[in-house]
N, C-alpha and C positions, 0 to 999 in steps of 0.2 A: 430351512425357511427357500421360499422358493426363486430360483435363479430366471429374473426378467430377462436376462440375454443367452438363452440356450439357444437360441437360432444364429446368433451372430456368435454366439461361439462355434457351431458347429459349420456358419463360413469360411468361418476362417483357422479351423482344427484348434483351437485350442481349447483351454481351459479355464474355469475363471473359478474365484469364489466369492466369499461374501465373507469379509470380516468386521465383526462388532468390535469398537473401542469403547470403552468409557474415557469420559472426561467430565474431569470437575469444573465447575459453574461457579467461575465468582463474578460480583457484582459487576463489573464493566462489560462482561463477556452479554450481559443480559442487553445490552444498546443493539437495536439492528448491524447488519453491515454496510447497508445504505448511509448508515449517521456515522463513519468510520473516522470521517472527521470530527465526529465530538469527542469521540475516542481517542482521538490523537489529542486535540486541544486537553482535552482532560488528564490525559497523565501528563503532558506539558506544564500543563498546570500546575498541578500536584507535586512534580518534580521541583517545579522554580520554586513555588510555596517554601516546600522543607529545605532548598537551598537560601531562602533569605531567612527562616528562622534560626537555623545553623550560625550563619555569620551575625546575625544580631545575635545570638547567644555569646558570640567570641568575643562580638564587640561591646556588650555590656560587661561581661567580664574584665576586658581589655581598661574598660573608662573605670570599672568598680577602685581598680587597682591604683591606677591614676589619682583617682580622687581622695583615696586612703590615703598616698604617700603626701600628696600636696596640701589636701584638704581646701580646696576652690569650690567656690559655691557654685562656678558654672562648669563645673567637672559633674557635680553632683545634678545639676540640671541637665544636660547632657544625658546621663546616663539615666533619668528618670523618661527622658523622651525615646528611647532606647528602649526601654523596657514597654511602653508605649505602645510603642511602633510595631515591636515583638508580639505583643497582647494581639494588636489588628491583623499582625499578620497570620496571627493563629485562629483567629474566630472565620477571615476570610477562606482557610481551610476548610471549617466545620463548614461553610456557607458552598462553599464546593461541592461538600459532598449532597447537603440539599439541596442545590439547583442539578446533581446526575442525578438524584431520585423524583425531581418531577420528572424532567426530561424521560425518562423510564415512563412513570406513570402515564406520560403524554402518548407515548409510542404504543402501552397497550391500550389505552381510550380510542387508539386513531386503530390500530389492528383489529378489534371487539366492535365496528361497525356491523348494524344488523341491515340488510334492503329490507325492507316491508311491505312494499310495491312494485314489484317484478314484473315487466311488462314482455310478452314473445309476440313477437309480429311474424304472421305465419298462420298455415293452414292447422287444421285440428289434427290431419293426417302427418304433417310433421312434427306436430308437438309429440304424437303417440310415439312415434320414430324414438324422437329424443328420450323419452320416460322410458320406455323398454330400454333402449341403450345402458341410460344412466342405472338401469336395474341391473340390469346382467354383468354393466363394470363391478357395481357393489357387491354383488354375491360373491364374485371372484376373487 
């Protein structure tokens, strides 16, 4: 692989090399860096939902013990409400995944825009110079 910094290396009297690094890509890495807030918010929300689900399951276990010991109808009613609340939170976790996928799709749609009608303001000689430069740069 050609080093693009050969002139700089000579000027500074140093040697540099390009090291290729293999990286595994996770779904969250697909989000562009310009949307770093989205990534942070996703991770924060996901962690909070997991925490709420775990605490809700602990509360369900505790109230079920209480209901079993006392036999109070109110304890069973509270247990039912807690179960519904935990189930709703797990649904929110799945919805979070769907929303992240939608954001990723929106970002790819924006990135794939095609310009069909480009306008050049200049003379034909300037245009031919630019075209020649473009062809020369692409051949390297």
